[in-house]
N, C-alpha and C positions, 0 to 999 in steps of 0.2 A: 224938901225932897230932894238925897241923894240917887246918882241914873250910871255911875259910874262903875257896879257889879253888877248892872239890870242886862242879863240874857247870857250870857259871858259866863258859868256854871267854871268847871275843868275843859272845855273848851278848847282848841287852840283855832285861834282861827288862820286862815290863810289871807293872802295877798289873790286877789282876779286872776285869775288862769292856768292858780299852783294849786294840786286837790296835797293833803294834809294825809291821805298815804307817802306810803313808799315807794308806794308807784310811780304818781307823778301823773300828769296829766294824761286822759282819755290820750292824745296826740301821741306823748315822746311813745308811751303803754305799743300803741299803733303798728309807727318810725320801730322803737326798738324791733317788737314785733315782724316787721316786716323787708328788715334791713339786709339781710341775706338773699329777699331774695331781690332789691330793685338791684344790684351790680349781678345778677343773673347773666340775665343777655350778654353784655359786653367777655363776662368769662368765657363765655359757650364759644362766640367767635370770636377770641383773638386766642381761648385755646386749639378750634378745630379749626382757624380759617388761616391764622399766621404759618403751622406747617408745611400746610400749601405753594403761596408763597414766594416762601426762601427757598422750598423744594422745582416752582417752575424758575424760578429767580440762576440756580445753580445745575438747574437744565441749562440754560441759552446762554448761558456764562461758559461751561462746563460740551457744549454738542451734547449730552449724556440724554434727549428726549427718549422719553420723559420716565427714566425711573426716578430719579429724582423727586422729579410732581407724585409719583402712586410708596410712593418714602415717606415723602413730607406727609399725604394725605393718609396713610398706615400710623405714623406716631399721631398727625391731630385729632385722628378722631380715637386716638388710642387717650388723651388726653382727657379729652371730651366726656370723656364718661369717666375718667376717673376726679376731672370736678367733678362729673355729676352723684359718683359715688361715696366720695370724699364731702358734698353737701348734705348729705341725705346720713351720716355721718353725725354731722352735726346737727342734724336736724329734729333725730331718731331720739337726743339721748334727751 
């Protein structure tokens, strides 16, 4: 008895851990779907926190307290809003 074609038919068998569909494994698909959110906290924190810290440092150096800090806060909050808007546009598409 020849078992070489038994159970194979026209199907393609994948190695363990890989899916035969073009989407890849479930884990890969989930990570690809979640990827925009993984660094969202760092992007928002950096965008919102760096300009005020820079403004505070400039205030100490130039003795203009609190004007550079206020300017940094405005720039940081504006940047955070723009980051959220960009993310919304990317995910909405």
